[in-house]
C-alpha positions as CSV (number, residue, x, y, z in Angstrom):
1,M,81.6,83.7,83.1
2,V,85.0,83.4,85.3
3,I,87.9,82.4,83.3
4,S,91.8,82.8,84.8
5,H,94.0,85.6,84.3
6,R,97.1,83.1,83.5
7,A,94.5,80.9,81.2
8,F,94.4,84.1,78.8
9,Q,97.8,85.1,78.9
10,A,98.6,81.7,77.8
11,T,96.7,82.2,74.4
12,A,97.3,85.8,73.9
13,V,99.5,84.8,70.7
14,A,96.8,82.7,69.4
15,C,94.5,85.9,70.1
16,V,96.7,88.3,68.2
17,S,96.4,86.2,65.4
18,L,93.1,86.3,65.7
19,I,93.3,89.7,65.7
20,A,95.1,90.4,62.6
21,C,93.0,88.2,60.7
22,F,90.0,90.7,61.3
23,C,92.5,93.5,60.6
24,T,93.1,92.1,56.7
25,A,89.1,91.4,56.7
26,A,88.4,94.7,58.0
27,S,86.6,97.2,54.9
28,A,88.1,100.0,54.2
29,G,85.9,102.3,55.5
30,E,86.3,101.3,59.4
31,R,89.1,102.5,61.1
32,A,90.8,100.2,63.3
33,V,91.2,100.9,67.5
34,H,94.2,100.2,69.0
35,V,94.0,99.2,72.5
36,R,97.4,99.7,74.5
37,G,98.7,99.1,77.9
38,T,98.9,97.2,81.6
39,E,98.8,93.5,81.0
40,V,96.7,93.4,84.1
41,L,94.2,94.3,81.8
42,V,94.9,92.7,78.6
43,P,92.8,89.7,79.0
44,M,89.4,91.4,79.6
45,A,90.4,93.5,76.6
46,Q,90.9,90.5,74.8
47,Y,87.7,88.9,75.3
48,M,86.3,92.4,74.5
49,A,87.8,93.0,71.4
50,E,86.3,89.0,70.3
51,T,83.0,89.7,71.1
52,Y,82.6,93.0,70.0
53,M,84.0,92.3,66.5
54,R,81.6,89.1,66.8
55,D,79.0,91.4,67.6
56,H,80.1,94.4,64.8
57,P,81.3,92.6,61.6
58,G,83.9,94.3,59.9
59,S,85.1,96.1,63.1
60,T,88.7,95.8,63.8
61,I,90.0,96.3,67.7
62,V,93.9,95.7,68.2
63,V,95.3,94.9,71.7
64,N,98.7,95.2,72.7
65,G,100.5,95.1,76.6
66,G,103.4,96.5,77.4
67,G,102.7,98.1,80.5
68,T,100.7,101.6,81.9
69,F,103.5,104.0,80.7
70,K,103.6,102.4,77.5
71,G,99.5,102.6,77.1
72,Y,100.2,106.5,78.1
73,K,102.4,107.2,75.7
74,S,101.0,105.7,72.8
75,L,97.6,107.4,73.2
76,L,99.8,110.6,73.8
77,D,101.2,110.1,70.4
78,G,98.7,108.7,68.7
79,T,99.4,105.2,67.9
80,A,96.6,104.3,70.4
81,D,93.1,104.9,70.9
82,I,92.6,103.8,74.4
83,A,95.1,103.2,76.9
84,M,94.9,100.7,79.8
85,V,96.3,102.1,83.0
86,S,96.6,100.5,86.2
87,S,97.5,103.1,88.8
88,S,96.2,106.7,89.4
89,E,98.6,109.0,87.4
90,Q,102.4,108.6,87.6
91,E,105.0,110.9,88.4
92,N,106.9,110.0,85.4
93,V,103.7,110.5,83.1
94,N,103.9,114.4,83.7
95,N,106.7,114.9,81.2
96,L,105.1,113.2,78.4
97,F,102.3,116.2,78.2
98,S,102.4,119.4,76.4
99,K,100.2,122.2,75.9
100,D,99.3,120.5,72.7
101,S,98.2,117.1,74.5
102,P,94.5,116.3,74.5
103,H,92.4,116.4,77.4
104,L,91.9,112.6,78.5
105,A,88.5,110.9,79.6
106,K,88.8,108.6,82.1
107,T,87.1,105.3,82.6
108,V,87.5,102.8,85.4
109,V,86.5,99.3,84.6
110,G,88.0,97.4,87.8
111,Y,90.2,96.7,90.5
112,T,92.7,94.5,91.4
113,A,94.8,93.6,94.8
114,I,98.4,94.4,95.0
115,V,100.0,91.0,97.1
116,P,103.1,91.1,99.1
117,V,104.6,87.6,97.8
118,V,107.3,85.5,99.5
119,H,108.7,81.8,99.3
120,P,106.0,78.9,100.5
121,N,109.2,78.3,103.1
122,N,108.9,81.6,104.5
123,P,107.2,81.4,108.1
124,L,105.9,85.0,107.4
125,Q,102.4,85.1,107.3
126,N,101.4,88.9,107.9
127,I,103.2,91.9,107.6
128,S,102.3,95.4,108.3
129,L,101.8,98.3,106.0
130,E,104.5,100.0,108.1
131,Q,106.9,96.9,108.0
132,L,106.3,96.8,104.4
133,R,107.2,100.4,103.7
134,D,110.6,99.5,105.8
135,V,111.6,96.4,104.1
136,F,110.8,97.7,100.3
137,S,112.8,101.4,101.3
138,G,115.7,99.5,102.7
139,S,115.5,100.4,106.4
140,I,114.4,96.7,107.6
141,K,117.5,94.3,105.5
142,N,117.2,91.1,107.7
143,W,114.5,88.3,108.1
144,K,115.3,88.1,111.7
145,Q,114.1,91.6,112.0
146,L,110.6,90.4,111.2
147,G,110.8,86.9,113.2
148,G,112.5,85.2,110.4
149,Q,115.7,83.2,109.6
150,D,119.0,85.2,109.8
151,A,119.4,86.4,106.7
152,A,119.3,89.1,103.8
153,I,116.0,90.0,102.3
154,V,116.2,89.7,98.7
155,I,113.8,92.7,97.1
156,L,112.2,92.3,94.0
157,I,110.4,95.4,92.2
158,G,108.9,96.2,89.1
159,P,110.0,98.7,86.4
160,P,108.9,101.9,87.1
161,T,106.9,102.3,84.0
162,D,104.9,99.9,85.3
163,G,101.3,100.9,86.8
164,L,101.0,98.2,89.8
165,T,104.8,99.4,90.8
166,A,103.5,103.3,90.7
167,T,100.7,102.3,93.1
168,W,102.8,100.6,95.3
169,K,105.2,103.3,95.5
170,Q,102.6,106.1,96.2
171,R,100.8,103.5,99.1
172,V,103.9,102.0,100.7
173,L,106.3,104.2,100.5
174,G,104.7,107.7,100.5
175,E,106.2,110.6,99.7
176,F,109.3,110.7,101.8
177,H,110.5,107.5,100.8
178,S,112.0,105.4,97.8
179,F,112.5,101.8,96.3
180,S,115.9,100.2,98.2
181,P,119.4,100.7,95.9
182,K,119.4,97.3,95.8
183,G,116.1,95.9,94.9
184,V,116.4,93.9,91.7
185,V,113.6,95.7,89.0
186,T,112.4,92.9,86.6
187,G,109.2,92.1,85.1
188,A,105.7,90.5,87.2
189,D,106.4,86.7,85.7
190,D,110.2,86.8,86.4
191,R,109.0,87.7,90.0
192,V,107.1,85.2,90.6
193,R,109.7,82.8,89.2
194,L,112.6,84.1,91.2
195,V,110.7,84.6,94.7
196,A,109.4,80.7,94.0
197,R,112.9,79.7,93.7
198,D,114.3,81.8,96.5
199,T,113.5,81.6,100.1
200,H,114.7,85.1,101.2
201,A,113.2,87.1,98.4
202,I,109.9,89.4,98.7
203,S,108.0,91.1,95.9
204,F,104.7,92.1,95.0
205,I,102.2,91.2,92.1
206,S,98.5,91.6,91.2
207,F,95.8,89.3,92.9
208,G,95.4,87.2,89.3
209,D,98.9,86.8,88.9
210,L,99.1,84.6,92.4
211,H,100.4,81.4,91.9
212,A,100.9,78.0,93.5
213,R,104.8,78.5,93.6
214,V,104.3,81.5,95.9
215,K,103.1,82.9,99.3
216,S,101.0,85.8,99.5
217,L,100.9,87.2,102.8
218,S,98.1,89.4,104.6
219,I,98.5,92.5,105.3
220,D,97.6,94.3,108.3
221,S,95.7,90.9,109.1
222,R,93.8,91.5,105.6
223,K,93.9,88.7,103.2
224,P,93.9,89.4,99.4
225,S,90.5,88.6,97.6
226,A,87.8,89.7,95.6
227,D,85.5,90.5,98.9
228,A,88.1,92.6,100.8
229,V,89.1,94.1,97.6
230,R,85.1,95.2,97.0
231,D,84.4,96.2,100.2
232,G,87.5,98.3,100.6
233,S,88.8,96.7,103.8
234,Y,91.8,95.3,101.6
235,P,94.2,98.2,102.1
236,L,96.8,97.9,98.7
237,S,94.1,97.9,95.3
238,A,95.0,99.7,92.3
239,P,91.9,101.0,89.9
240,L,92.2,99.5,86.0
241,V,91.4,102.2,84.2
242,L,90.9,103.0,79.9
243,L,91.7,106.7,79.1
244,T,90.9,107.6,75.6
245,A,91.3,111.4,74.3
246,S,88.1,113.4,74.4
247,P,86.5,113.5,72.2
248,A,87.2,110.3,71.0
249,P,86.9,109.2,67.5
250,P,83.2,107.8,67.0
251,Q,84.7,104.2,66.4
252,T,86.6,104.6,69.9
253,Q,83.7,105.7,71.5
254,H,81.3,103.5,70.1
255,F,84.0,100.4,71.6
256,L,84.4,102.1,75.0
257,N,80.8,102.3,75.5
258,Y,80.9,98.2,75.0
259,F,83.6,97.8,77.1
260,S,81.9,100.0,79.6
261,T,78.8,98.3,79.7
262,P,78.4,95.7,83.0
263,N,77.1,93.0,81.7
264,K,78.9,92.5,78.9
265,R,82.3,92.9,81.0
266,L,84.1,89.5,81.7
267,R,84.9,88.9,85.4
268,V,88.7,87.6,84.8
269,S,90.1,86.0,88.1
270,G,91.7,88.7,90.4
271,I,89.9,91.7,89.2
272,V,86.6,93.3,91.0
273,T,84.9,95.1,88.2
274,A,83.7,98.7,88.9
275,E,79.9,97.8,89.6
276,T,80.7,95.3,92.0
277,R,82.8,97.6,94.2
278,D,80.6,100.3,93.5
């Protein structure tokens, strides 16, 4: 079964209401499992929660987004049992840990391509990793430096607490570069909307958030696709990870085991599941 990322987002409110009903009906002896983190994994997690509760009457799984950093923070402060993360460990996460923080167990459930996007009328079709670094660090400031119009480049980036942004910074900018101070920080949906109306804008989003209103660029002549992520030929992809305290409470571990079973996991548009990549 394949379902679009956008379709799931459109029904998020209904899903939350459905889960709230399950919370009310859950037996007193069954502890709810709270899952929180990256929006990229919310569609898959919502589906897994619904099928798990259907298969295990009386169980309660509550799924919320909020971003990778929120997932880490909620797991460490005890308000979530499972954190959904769309990056390797982030620099700004380190200050959340103390000597009393629990040991965390990691389960990789998939990968998603991170895609540079521009307005459909932008003539650029391909960009190199080096050019991306120079654009997002501010070294390249004008589209004419890339063979385009004589116009200033408008840079749109995600919040520093976002996992995809952290991965982009790590993989594109590297250790010795930072985002341009002129970069505008905003969420993924707003970046799509702003790029769609500004012919001079550039940003990055997950493969599952690609929309007809924007144009994706190939990187070093490699186009983003599930196959390219699967075989590792696409240069920018982020791991999609579930984090739990180790050892996890029984209810949490049981849902995690269910989520990690390959034949139960939903194939969401834009996500390459871990077992198909391996």
